[in-house]
C-alpha positions in Angstrom: 50.8 83.0 59.7 49.7 83.2 56.1 47.4 86.2 56.1 46.8 86.4 52.4 44.0 84.0 51.8 41.2 85.1 54.0 37.5 84.5 53.3 36.8 83.3 49.7 33.5 84.4 48.1 33.4 81.5 45.6 34.2 78.9 48.2 30.9 77.0 47.5 31.4 77.3 43.8 31.8 79.9 41.1 28.0 79.8 40.5 27.2 80.0 44.2 29.1 83.2 45.2 28.6 84.5 48.7 30.0 88.0 48.8 30.8 89.9 52.0 28.0 91.9 53.7 27.4 95.3 52.2 27.2 98.2 54.7 25.1 101.3 54.4 27.0 104.5 53.8 27.1 105.5 57.5 28.5 102.1 58.6 31.2 102.2 55.9 32.6 105.5 57.4 33.2 103.6 60.6 35.2 100.8 59.0 38.7 100.6 60.7 41.6 101.0 58.4 44.0 98.1 57.9 47.7 98.5 57.2 48.6 97.2 53.8 44.9 96.7 52.8 42.6 99.3 51.2 39.4 97.2 51.6 39.3 97.3 55.4 39.7 93.6 55.7 41.9 91.7 58.1 42.6 88.4 56.4 43.5 85.2 58.2 43.6 81.5 57.2 40.1 80.7 55.9 38.5 83.8 57.4 38.4 87.7 57.4 37.3 90.4 59.8 36.2 94.0 59.5 36.4 96.2 62.6 34.5 99.2 63.9 36.8 102.2 64.2 34.8 103.7 67.1 33.8 100.6 69.0 37.1 98.7 68.5 35.1 95.5 68.0 34.3 93.4 64.9 31.5 94.5 62.6 31.6 91.0 61.3 33.7 88.0 60.7 33.4 85.8 57.6 34.7 82.2 57.5 34.8 79.3 55.0 34.4 75.9 56.6 35.3 72.6 54.8 33.8 69.7 56.7 35.5 67.2 54.5 39.0 68.5 55.5 38.2 69.3 59.1 40.9 68.1 61.6 40.0 67.2 65.1 42.5 69.0 67.4 42.2 69.7 71.1 42.4 73.3 72.3 45.2 72.6 74.7 47.3 71.2 71.8 47.4 74.7 70.1 49.5 76.4 72.8 52.0 75.4 75.5 49.7 75.9 78.4 46.7 78.3 78.4 45.3 80.3 75.4 47.5 83.0 74.0 45.6 86.1 72.7 47.5 88.6 70.6 47.0 92.1 69.2 47.0 92.3 65.4 49.5 95.1 64.6 47.7 95.7 61.3 44.9 97.5 63.2 46.4 97.9 66.6 44.5 101.2 67.4 41.1 99.6 66.7 40.8 96.6 68.9 40.3 96.1 72.6 42.9 93.9 74.3 43.6 92.7 77.8 43.0 96.3 79.1 39.3 95.5 78.6 39.1 91.8 79.4 41.2 92.1 82.6 39.6 95.3 83.8 37.7 95.5 87.1 34.2 94.1 86.7 34.9 92.4 83.5 32.8 89.3 84.2 32.8 88.3 80.6 34.7 86.1 78.2 36.7 86.8 75.0 33.9 85.5 72.8 35.2 84.2 69.5 33.4 85.5 66.4 35.0 82.9 64.2 34.9 79.8 66.4 38.3 78.3 67.1 37.5 75.1 65.2 35.7 76.7 62.2 38.9 77.3 60.1 40.6 74.2 61.6 40.8 72.4 58.4 43.2 71.8 55.5 45.2 69.2 53.6 47.3 68.4 56.7 47.3 68.8 60.5 49.9 71.6 60.5 47.7 73.8 58.3 44.7 73.2 60.5 46.6 74.0 63.7 47.9 77.3 62.1 44.4 78.3 61.1 43.0 77.5 64.6 45.7 79.5 66.3 44.9 82.5 64.1 41.5 82.8 65.8 43.2 84.0 69.0 43.5 87.6 67.9 41.6 90.3 69.8 40.3 91.4 66.4 38.2 88.2 66.4 36.5 88.5 69.7 33.9 90.6 71.6 32.8 90.6 75.3 30.3 87.7 75.9 28.9 86.8 79.3 30.0 83.3 80.2 26.5 81.8 80.1 26.1 82.9 76.5 29.6 82.1 75.3 29.9 78.7 77.1 26.4 77.4 76.8 23.9 78.8 74.3 26.3 80.4 71.7 28.7 77.5 71.9 26.0 74.9 71.4 24.8 76.7 68.3 28.4 76.8 66.9 29.0 73.2 67.7 25.7 72.2 66.0 26.7 74.1 62.8 30.3 72.8 62.7 30.1 69.3 64.2 26.6 68.1 63.6 26.2 69.5 60.1 29.3 70.6 58.3 31.9 68.1 59.6 29.5 65.2 60.0 28.1 65.5 56.5 31.5 66.6 55.0 30.0 69.8 53.6 31.3 73.2 52.7 29.5 76.2 54.3 30.1 80.0 54.7 29.3 81.7 58.0 29.0 85.4 58.9 29.1 86.3 62.6 29.1 89.5 64.5 27.7 91.7 67.3 24.9 94.2 66.8 26.7 97.5 67.5 23.8 99.5 68.7 24.6 103.2 69.5 22.6 102.7 72.8 24.4 99.6 74.0 24.9 99.6 77.8 28.1 100.9 79.1 30.8 98.8 80.9 31.0 99.8 84.6 34.7 100.5 84.3 36.3 103.0 82.0 39.2 101.5 80.0 42.2 103.6 79.3 40.1 106.6 80.0 37.4 105.5 77.5 33.8 104.5 78.0 33.2 101.1 76.5 29.8 100.0 75.3 29.1 96.2 75.5 27.1 94.6 72.7 23.8 93.0 73.8 23.0 91.0 70.7 25.0 88.6 68.5 24.0 87.3 65.1 25.1 84.5 62.9 24.3 83.7 59.2 25.0 80.3 57.6 25.1 79.9 53.8 25.0 76.4 52.3 23.9 74.3 49.4 22.4 70.8 49.5 22.2 70.2 45.7 25.2 72.2 44.4 22.6 74.4 42.6 20.6 76.4 45.1 22.2 78.7 47.7 20.3 78.7 51.0 20.8 80.7 54.2 19.6 80.7 57.8 20.0 83.3 60.5 20.3 83.3 64.3 20.2 85.9 67.0 21.1 85.7 70.7 21.1 88.3 73.5 22.8 89.0 76.7 21.4 92.4 77.9 19.6 90.9 80.9 22.7 89.2 82.1 24.9 92.3 81.6 22.5 94.5 83.7 21.6 91.9 86.3 25.2 91.1 87.1 26.2 94.8 87.2 28.7 94.3 84.3 27.2 97.2 82.4 24.8 100.1 83.1 22.1 101.4 80.8 23.2 103.9 78.2 22.6 107.4 79.6 20.0 108.4 77.1 18.2 105.1 76.9 14.5 105.4 77.6 13.1 103.1 80.3 11.5 100.1 78.5 8.6 98.0 79.6 10.1 94.9 81.4 9.0 91.7 79.9 10.2 88.4 81.4 12.2 86.5 78.8 11.3 83.0 77.9 13.3 80.4 79.8 15.1 78.1 77.4 15.4 74.6 78.8 17.1 73.2 75.8 17.3 73.5 72.0 13.8 72.0 71.5 12.8 75.6 71.4 15.5 76.4 68.9 13.0 78.4 66.7 13.1 81.2 69.3 16.7 81.8 68.4 16.2 81.7 64.7 15.2 84.8 62.9 14.4 86.0 59.4 17.5 87.5 57.8 15.6 90.7 57.3 15.7 91.2 61.1 19.5 90.9 61.2 19.8 93.4 58.3 17.6 95.9 60.1 19.6 95.6 63.3 23.0 95.7 61.8 22.7 98.0 58.8 24.2 95.4 56.5 22.7 93.9 53.4 23.5 90.2 53.1 23.9 88.1 49.9 20.5 86.9 48.6 19.7 83.2 48.9 16.8 80.9 49.6 15.5 81.5 53.2 15.0 78.1 54.8 13.4 79.7 57.9 10.5 82.2 57.9 9.8 84.2 61.1 6.8 86.4 60.9 7.1 87.9 64.4 7.9 91.6 64.8 11.4 92.8 65.7 10.3 93.8 69.2 9.0 90.3 70.1 12.1 88.7 68.6 14.4 90.9 70.8 12.5 89.9 73.9 12.5 86.2 73.2 16.2 85.9 72.2 17.3 87.0 75.7 18.8 83.9 77.3 17.9 83.0 80.9 20.3 83.4 83.8 21.5 79.8 83.7 22.7 79.8 87.3 19.1 80.3 88.5 17.9 77.0 87.0 18.8 73.4 87.7 19.8 71.0 85.0 21.9 73.4 82.9 25.1 71.3 83.1 26.4 69.0 80.5 29.5 67.9 78.6 31.1 69.9 75.8 29.8 67.3 73.4 26.1 67.5 74.3 24.5 68.0 70.8 21.2 66.3 71.5 19.1 69.0 69.8 17.8 70.0 66.4 17.5 73.4 64.7 14.5 74.1 62.5 15.5 75.3 59.0 19.2 74.3 59.3 18.9 71.2 57.1 22.2 71.0 55.2 
């Protein structure tokens, strides 16, 4: 695997640079060290990851996507049999592996931060296959309840990649990560003698240009706290104050996509990162508290009509006009 390229800040053009998120001073202290790299970056084909030293999960993953060079490759063609996840030895102490994902009560998936297909591009199929395989490192995943990872989150990822970037042969830059809240709920099973906190929120930022002159961005936020607690996957953080219970909005489909989109300022406040400035194509005037309630996805098993094929993309997302 060629690990030397990683995320490129000038991917959209020298005049449209998209630098990596800037942490506040406290966050920077929690960046996990990387063997052979002083800037805390794990680099892979077309993408890079920065890990949290204490949480052993990604702070963020940054990927370049070239829709013009995208190669269609089936997941089962990447490995002989089922998926093969690996520990990255460059930061082996700072990532959760199968000890977490196979633990008792682990009713969650290895949720890709960089989607398997995002870096699946290049001048030839071999390059694309190599890049796609590189997304199966534990450094590039976080625990996501199946309903989020296989339905809501996946649909958003498919929309960005297949309906916008690949279909329109566009280049885009995407940042993705969990919100690592100090009061995230605690997994019901200790792992290797450690208490593991499970993220309840995930964010995604897409940077793009439609005219090769103006850099635009749009942000998304999705939650899984209700699912984690309801299914007894995690228990509330011990010092968490009891909050007023507000029934989350039931999302029937992506016609209500605006409830998932948030102003980038919201993501900055939640994460502690400052993101590259750009034209905001979506304005959300709601307060953070209201946004956090409304991004909680429904328990899909409780509602009929939630099935569908992997290729169901019959929805639109306000603000994401590439």
